[in-house]
N, C-alpha and C positions, 0 to 999 in steps of 0.2 A: 503493500499500499504507499501510496507517494502521498506526503504530507507538506502542507506549505510552509515556508520558513517564516520566521517571527516577521521579518520585512514583507513577506508577500501578504500576511495576515493583516500589518499595519496598512499597506497600501490599500486592499480590499476594505477596510473599514472607511479609509479617507474617500475612496470612490462611493462608497455608500451614501455616506454623507452629504456629498456633493449633489449624487442622486435624489435623497431625500428633499434637499432644499429645494431642488427645482421641482419634485412631484408636488410638495405643498402650495407651488402655485398654480397648479393646473386648474383648470375648471372640472365640473362634474362630469360634462360630455368628454372631454378629453381622458379622463379617467376610467369612463364608461366604456371607451373605444379599447383602451389599453386592456381592462380586464376580460373584455369580451374575445378580443384576439388571443389573451390568455387560455380562456376557457376553450375555445376551439383547437387551439395547439394541445392541451392536455387531455381532450376528448379522443384527437386523432393519434395520440401517442401515451395513451392510458397504460397498455401493457409494458412498454419500455419504463414509464416511470414506476410502474409497480415492481419491476424486476429491480430496478436501480433502489427503490425502497426497502425490498425486501433484503437484497445483498448487504444493504448499509446498515441494516439493523439486526441481522443474522436470522432473520426470519424465514420460514419457508414459504413460498410463493405457488400458490394454485390459482391460475387464472382461470376464471369461468367463460364459456363463450356464450 
């Protein structure tokens, strides 16, 4: 398993802070568009997301058709 270095973690936190400052200025319409886009992607990729979540948590993964 590859983990992030302390410097990489600091950089990711910094980027998240910048992103949050921008996000808080967006309108409801803009946020809704982003959330709907994310929802569409998650539905289209739910099997892969479930596999990653199971792998990362050590749980078994039984996908239902």
